[in-house]
TORZANU-950512 format. One line per field, with one value per atom (N, C-alpha, C, O): atom name; x, y, z. Coordinates in nm, 3 decimals, padded with zeros to 5 digits. Layout:
# residues N
at	[CA / ...] .
xx	[X / ...] .
yy	[Y / ...] .
zz	[Z / ...] .
# end
This chain:
# residues 96
at	[N / CA / C / O / N / CA / C / O / N / CA / C / O / N / CA / C / O / N / CA / C / O / N / CA / C / O / N / CA / C / O / N / CA / C / O / N / CA / C / O / N / CA / C / O / N / CA / C / O / N / CA / C / O / N / CA / C / O / N / CA / C / O / N / CA / C / O / N / CA / C / O / N / CA / C / O / N / CA / C / O / N / CA / C / O / N / CA / C / O / N / CA / C / O / N / CA / C / O / N / CA / C / O / N / CA / C / O / N / CA / C / O / N / CA / C / O / N / CA / C / O / N / CA / C / O / N / CA / C / O / N / CA / C / O / N / CA / C / O / N / CA / C / O / N / CA / C / O / N / CA / C / O / N / CA / C / O / N / CA / C / O / N / CA / C / O / N / CA / C / O / N / CA / C / O / N / CA / C / O / N / CA / C / O / N / CA / C / O / N / CA / C / O / N / CA / C / O / N / CA / C / O / N / CA / C / O / N / CA / C / O / N / CA / C / O / N / CA / C / O / N / CA / C / O / N / CA / C / O / N / CA / C / O / N / CA / C / O / N / CA / C / O / N / CA / C / O / N / CA / C / O / N / CA / C / O / N / CA / C / O / N / CA / C / O / N / CA / C / O / N / CA / C / O / N / CA / C / O / N / CA / C / O / N / CA / C / O / N / CA / C / O / N / CA / C / O / N / CA / C / O / N / CA / C / O / N / CA / C / O / N / CA / C / O / N / CA / C / O / N / CA / C / O / N / CA / C / O / N / CA / C / O / N / CA / C / O / N / CA / C / O / N / CA / C / O / N / CA / C / O / N / CA / C / O / N / CA / C / O / N / CA / C / O / N / CA / C / O / N / CA / C / O / N / CA / C / O / N / CA / C / O / N / CA / C / O / N / CA / C / O / N / CA / C / O / N / CA / C / O / N / CA / C / O / N / CA / C / O / N / CA / C / O / N / CA / C / O / N / CA / C / O / N / CA / C / O / N / CA / C / O] .
xx	[-00.867 / -00.980 / -00.914 / -00.843 / -00.945 / -00.905 / -00.962 / -01.061 / -00.912 / -00.963 / -01.000 / -00.937 / -01.094 / -01.137 / -01.068 / -01.046 / -01.028 / -00.975 / -01.018 / -01.038 / -01.021 / -01.053 / -00.955 / -00.899 / -00.933 / -00.840 / -00.902 / -01.024 / -00.832 / -00.860 / -00.776 / -00.654 / -00.863 / -00.746 / -00.798 / -00.902 / -00.716 / -00.762 / -00.742 / -00.626 / -00.855 / -00.860 / -00.935 / -01.034 / -00.849 / -00.877 / -00.934 / -01.051 / -00.801 / -00.796 / -00.948 / -00.978 / -01.008 / -01.092 / -01.063 / -01.017 / -01.094 / -01.061 / -01.196 / -01.310 / -01.149 / -01.279 / -01.235 / -01.135 / -01.326 / -01.311 / -01.327 / -01.431 / -01.256 / -01.291 / -01.254 / -01.173 / -01.331 / -01.309 / -01.262 / -01.319 / -01.137 / -01.068 / -01.018 / -01.002 / -00.997 / -00.933 / -00.774 / -00.689 / -00.752 / -00.604 / -00.493 / -00.382 / -00.510 / -00.409 / -00.382 / -00.267 / -00.499 / -00.493 / -00.448 / -00.440 / -00.425 / -00.393 / -00.313 / -00.356 / -00.189 / -00.073 / -00.127 / -00.113 / -00.182 / -00.254 / -00.355 / -00.367 / -00.450 / -00.552 / -00.498 / -00.578 / -00.393 / -00.332 / -00.271 / -00.267 / -00.215 / -00.153 / -00.260 / -00.261 / -00.353 / -00.469 / -00.555 / -00.641 / -00.538 / -00.599 / -00.491 / -00.515 / -00.362 / -00.259 / -00.274 / -00.258 / -00.295 / -00.341 / -00.422 / -00.418 / -00.538 / -00.666 / -00.678 / -00.723 / -00.645 / -00.586 / -00.518 / -00.566 / -00.378 / -00.305 / -00.373 / -00.353 / -00.466 / -00.555 / -00.646 / -00.667 / -00.703 / -00.817 / -00.752 / -00.804 / -00.642 / -00.573 / -00.506 / -00.490 / -00.471 / -00.439 / -00.549 / -00.531 / -00.665 / -00.797 / -00.865 / -00.936 / -00.846 / -00.859 / -00.754 / -00.813 / -00.660 / -00.555 / -00.597 / -00.584 / -00.646 / -00.736 / -00.833 / -00.852 / -00.942 / -01.046 / -01.086 / -01.157 / -01.013 / -01.016 / -01.150 / -01.168 / -01.253 / -01.371 / -01.470 / -01.583 / -01.476 / -01.549 / -01.566 / -01.474 / -01.688 / -01.711 / -01.673 / -01.684 / -01.626 / -01.539 / -01.607 / -01.540 / -01.771 / -01.838 / -01.785 / -01.762 / -01.770 / -01.727 / -01.602 / -01.585 / -01.500 / -01.362 / -01.385 / -01.302 / -01.458 / -01.449 / -01.523 / -01.478 / -01.606 / -01.659 / -01.592 / -01.598 / -01.489 / -01.381 / -01.269 / -01.194 / -01.262 / -01.135 / -01.208 / -01.134 / -01.355 / -01.390 / -01.400 / -01.368 / -01.443 / -01.447 / -01.304 / -01.284 / -01.191 / -01.079 / -01.026 / -00.960 / -01.049 / -01.046 / -01.114 / -01.075 / -01.217 / -01.317 / -01.263 / -01.280 / -01.198 / -01.127 / -00.997 / -00.957 / -00.965 / -00.850 / -00.881 / -00.799 / -00.989 / -01.038 / -01.066 / -01.038 / -01.118 / -01.180 / -01.059 / -01.057 / -00.958 / -00.824 / -00.753 / -00.687 / -00.775 / -00.724 / -00.812 / -00.764 / -00.913 / -01.010 / -00.994 / -01.021 / -00.955 / -00.928 / -00.802 / -00.805 / -00.681 / -00.550 / -00.549 / -00.652 / -00.432 / -00.399 / -00.497 / -00.537 / -00.524 / -00.638 / -00.561 / -00.613 / -00.430 / -00.332 / -00.323 / -00.323 / -00.314 / -00.290 / -00.422 / -00.452 / -00.528 / -00.631 / -00.724 / -00.770 / -00.758 / -00.834 / -00.782 / -00.862 / -00.637 / -00.565 / -00.598 / -00.672 / -00.558 / -00.548 / -00.702 / -00.724 / -00.783 / -00.921 / -00.971 / -01.021 / -00.955 / -00.974 / -00.960 / -01.051 / -00.802 / -00.753 / -00.786 / -00.775 / -00.831 / -00.903 / -01.041 / -01.069 / -01.129 / -01.242 / -01.243 / -01.336 / -01.156 / -01.145 / -01.078 / -01.087 / -01.014 / -00.980 / -01.101 / -01.122 / -01.173 / -01.278 / -01.394 / -01.456 / -01.406 / -01.493 / -01.431 / -01.499 / -01.314 / -01.253 / -01.275 / -01.315 / -01.271 / -01.279 / -01.444 / -01.465 / -01.547 / -01.679 / -01.708 / -01.787 / -01.670 / -01.734 / -01.682 / -01.715 / -01.598 / -01.557 / -01.678 / -01.725 / -01.743 / -01.844 / -01.975 / -02.040 / -02.002 / -02.111 / -02.141 / -02.251] .
yy	[04.456 / 04.346 / 04.243 / 04.291 / 04.100 / 04.009 / 04.028 / 04.101 / 03.967 / 03.965 / 03.805 / 03.703 / 03.817 / 03.684 / 03.652 / 03.746 / 03.538 / 03.512 / 03.343 / 03.245 / 03.349 / 03.223 / 03.150 / 03.200 / 03.013 / 02.942 / 02.809 / 02.797 / 02.709 / 02.597 / 02.510 / 02.526 / 02.382 / 02.283 / 02.163 / 02.168 / 02.028 / 01.888 / 01.796 / 01.763 / 01.726 / 01.621 / 01.512 / 01.530 / 01.370 / 01.264 / 01.293 / 01.275 / 01.362 / 01.376 / 01.491 / 01.509 / 01.543 / 01.625 / 01.745 / 01.751 / 01.859 / 02.012 / 02.089 / 02.096 / 02.133 / 02.219 / 02.366 / 02.394 / 02.454 / 02.586 / 02.620 / 02.573 / 02.683 / 02.722 / 02.898 / 02.970 / 02.919 / 03.093 / 03.089 / 03.046 / 03.149 / 03.157 / 03.292 / 03.391 / 03.286 / 03.423 / 03.443 / 03.357 / 03.534 / 03.520 / 03.517 / 03.489 / 03.543 / 03.493 / 03.353 / 03.318 / 03.245 / 03.132 / 03.040 / 02.917 / 03.131 / 03.013 / 02.916 / 02.803 / 02.929 / 02.830 / 02.724 / 02.602 / 02.783 / 02.669 / 02.589 / 02.469 / 02.678 / 02.567 / 02.488 / 02.403 / 02.489 / 02.413 / 02.298 / 02.191 / 02.323 / 02.208 / 02.113 / 01.995 / 02.177 / 02.062 / 02.014 / 01.927 / 02.063 / 01.998 / 01.883 / 01.763 / 01.949 / 01.823 / 01.681 / 01.565 / 01.704 / 01.604 / 01.542 / 01.420 / 01.614 / 01.540 / 01.462 / 01.348 / 01.504 / 01.451 / 01.318 / 01.212 / 01.330 / 01.220 / 01.107 / 00.991 / 01.143 / 01.051 / 00.974 / 00.856 / 01.036 / 01.016 / 00.893 / 00.783 / 00.936 / 00.868 / 00.727 / 00.630 / 00.729 / 00.617 / 00.535 / 00.415 / 00.572 / 00.495 / 00.454 / 00.354 / 00.531 / 00.493 / 00.362 / 00.265 / 00.346 / 00.262 / 00.122 / 00.016 / 00.126 / 00.025 / -00.019 / -00.140 / 00.087 / 00.023 / 00.099 / 00.199 / 00.012 / 00.084 / 00.081 / 00.150 / -00.019 / -00.034 / 00.050 / 00.026 / 00.140 / 00.212 / 00.349 / 00.405 / 00.408 / 00.540 / 00.644 / 00.618 / 00.769 / 00.885 / 00.918 / 00.939 / 00.917 / 00.963 / 00.850 / 00.879 / 00.736 / 00.613 / 00.647 / 00.639 / 00.698 / 00.732 / 00.868 / 00.882 / 00.954 / 01.076 / 01.049 / 01.125 / 00.975 / 00.917 / 00.865 / 00.898 / 00.740 / 00.694 / 00.795 / 00.769 / 00.902 / 00.975 / 01.062 / 01.093 / 01.131 / 01.195 / 01.136 / 01.196 / 01.021 / 00.914 / 00.899 / 00.897 / 00.888 / 00.869 / 00.992 / 00.979 / 01.103 / 01.248 / 01.265 / 01.362 / 01.210 / 01.222 / 01.116 / 01.140 / 00.998 / 00.917 / 01.008 / 01.016 / 01.061 / 01.133 / 01.269 / 01.329 / 01.316 / 01.421 / 01.384 / 01.452 / 01.280 / 01.206 / 01.164 / 01.187 / 01.104 / 01.067 / 01.172 / 01.157 / 01.310 / 01.398 / 01.473 / 01.549 / 01.452 / 01.508 / 01.420 / 01.461 / 01.311 / 01.181 / 01.224 / 01.204 / 01.287 / 01.324 / 01.438 / 01.483 / 01.492 / 01.597 / 01.717 / 01.744 / 01.771 / 01.891 / 02.018 / 02.110 / 02.009 / 02.157 / 02.183 / 02.297 / 02.068 / 02.068 / 02.058 / 02.139 / 01.964 / 01.920 / 02.035 / 02.021 / 02.134 / 02.259 / 02.321 / 02.370 / 02.331 / 02.385 / 02.301 / 02.343 / 02.198 / 02.093 / 02.076 / 02.076 / 02.065 / 02.043 / 02.158 / 02.156 / 02.258 / 02.402 / 02.400 / 02.416 / 02.370 / 02.389 / 02.288 / 02.307 / 02.168 / 02.050 / 02.100 / 02.116 / 02.124 / 02.195 / 02.318 / 02.335 / 02.414 / 02.535 / 02.500 / 02.565 / 02.376 / 02.301 / 02.249 / 02.269 / 02.196 / 02.123 / 02.235 / 02.220 / 02.353 / 02.433 / 02.500 / 02.548 / 02.486 / 02.581 / 02.483 / 02.530 / 02.341 / 02.261 / 02.209 / 02.147 / 02.250 / 02.222 / 02.264 / 02.190 / 02.355 / 02.387 / 02.288 / 02.300 / 02.196 / 02.070 / 02.012 / 01.987 / 01.982 / 01.851 / 01.897 / 01.828 / 02.048 / 02.084 / 02.089 / 02.127] .
zz	[-00.958 / -01.000 / -01.125 / -01.212 / -01.121 / -01.205 / -01.300 / -01.305 / -01.398 / -01.569 / -01.603 / -01.574 / -01.659 / -01.723 / -01.840 / -01.917 / -01.872 / -01.980 / -02.032 / -01.959 / -02.151 / -02.201 / -02.282 / -02.380 / -02.233 / -02.245 / -02.305 / -02.294 / -02.366 / -02.446 / -02.390 / -02.380 / -02.338 / -02.269 / -02.330 / -02.396 / -02.309 / -02.354 / -02.280 / -02.255 / -02.221 / -02.156 / -02.244 / -02.315 / -02.219 / -02.279 / -02.397 / -02.432 / -02.482 / -02.627 / -02.684 / -02.802 / -02.583 / -02.635 / -02.569 / -02.455 / -02.655 / -02.627 / -02.561 / -02.606 / -02.456 / -02.375 / -02.336 / -02.270 / -02.388 / -02.353 / -02.203 / -02.155 / -02.124 / -01.999 / -01.978 / -02.036 / -01.893 / -01.856 / -01.706 / -01.606 / -01.725 / -01.586 / -01.539 / -01.612 / -01.424 / -01.374 / -01.431 / -01.410 / -01.486 / -01.572 / -01.476 / -01.520 / -01.344 / -01.262 / -01.247 / -01.221 / -01.264 / -01.222 / -01.361 / -01.368 / -01.459 / -01.578 / -01.558 / -01.584 / -01.512 / -01.474 / -01.376 / -01.385 / -01.296 / -01.186 / -01.233 / -01.207 / -01.325 / -01.406 / -01.517 / -01.556 / -01.577 / -01.661 / -01.613 / -01.673 / -01.488 / -01.407 / -01.368 / -01.401 / -01.292 / -01.277 / -01.397 / -01.378 / -01.508 / -01.613 / -01.649 / -01.660 / -01.665 / -01.685 / -01.568 / -01.607 / -01.471 / -01.366 / -01.380 / -01.359 / -01.426 / -01.427 / -01.551 / -01.539 / -01.667 / -01.817 / -01.790 / -01.829 / -01.704 / -01.676 / -01.617 / -01.654 / -01.509 / -01.406 / -01.494 / -01.470 / -01.598 / -01.687 / -01.790 / -01.809 / -01.842 / -01.943 / -01.886 / -01.960 / -01.757 / -01.705 / -01.657 / -01.672 / -01.600 / -01.607 / -01.734 / -01.734 / -01.850 / -01.993 / -02.005 / -02.053 / -01.985 / -02.019 / -01.946 / -02.007 / -01.815 / -01.767 / -01.806 / -01.803 / -01.866 / -01.889 / -02.031 / -02.046 / -02.135 / -02.275 / -02.358 / -02.458 / -02.299 / -02.391 / -02.308 / -02.352 / -02.204 / -02.129 / -02.179 / -02.237 / -02.158 / -02.261 / -02.165 / -02.045 / -02.208 / -02.157 / -02.007 / -01.906 / -02.014 / -01.881 / -01.774 / -01.657 / -01.821 / -01.724 / -01.637 / -01.515 / -01.762 / -01.707 / -01.633 / -01.544 / -01.641 / -01.602 / -01.448 / -01.362 / -01.412 / -01.287 / -01.201 / -01.082 / -01.264 / -01.218 / -01.174 / -01.080 / -01.240 / -01.193 / -01.107 / -01.014 / -01.093 / -00.991 / -00.861 / -00.758 / -00.866 / -00.725 / -00.665 / -00.544 / -00.773 / -00.720 / -00.651 / -00.548 / -00.700 / -00.630 / -00.539 / -00.475 / -00.491 / -00.393 / -00.264 / -00.144 / -00.318 / -00.217 / -00.136 / -00.020 / -00.249 / -00.158 / -00.104 / -00.034 / -00.135 / -00.030 / 00.098 / 00.196 / 00.099 / 00.227 / 00.306 / 00.427 / 00.246 / 00.299 / 00.369 / 00.472 / 00.288 / 00.364 / 00.467 / 00.550 / 00.457 / 00.588 / 00.701 / 00.814 / 00.682 / 00.773 / 00.850 / 00.971 / 00.794 / 00.829 / 00.905 / 00.955 / 00.918 / 01.026 / 00.994 / 00.881 / 01.087 / 01.070 / 01.022 / 00.960 / 01.059 / 01.027 / 00.880 / 00.835 / 00.801 / 00.637 / 00.593 / 00.506 / 00.638 / 00.580 / 00.538 / 00.424 / 00.596 / 00.546 / 00.433 / 00.353 / 00.409 / 00.312 / 00.205 / 00.115 / 00.203 / 00.103 / 00.035 / -00.086 / 00.122 / 00.067 / -00.001 / -00.113 / 00.069 / 00.003 / -00.149 / -00.230 / -00.179 / -00.290 / -00.409 / -00.530 / -00.333 / -00.438 / -00.481 / -00.600 / -00.377 / -00.435 / -00.500 / -00.579 / -00.485 / -00.577 / -00.748 / -00.852 / -00.718 / -00.862 / -00.908 / -01.028 / -00.855 / -00.911 / -00.972 / -01.078 / -00.876 / -00.907 / -01.066 / -01.156 / -01.063 / -01.202 / -01.276 / -01.382 / -01.285 / -01.386 / -01.436 / -01.540 / -01.340 / -01.351 / -01.486 / -01.545 / -01.544 / -01.679 / -01.817 / -01.935 / -01.759 / -01.843 / -01.847 / -01.958 / -01.740 / -01.737 / -01.816 / -01.895 / -01.772 / -01.847 / -01.995 / -02.035] .
# end
């Protein structure tokens, strides 16, 4: 049985608490780092926009990637989409 663990992560210079499955900590931290990097890049392009706009732009960018993957090869598509959707579910508490 997997154990829940509380961690704190930082995205766009704000700290967020997450409850995760203990065995997913490394993957979750990698995902957080990727999301933060994308949001920081958008922040540099749109420095006067509020954090919510930056978050929406990042979500749209990830959505575009998911759709591009869905349009791609079926063999890898399901696995990649499943991983991305799992990552987004893992990070859903950040938005709440």
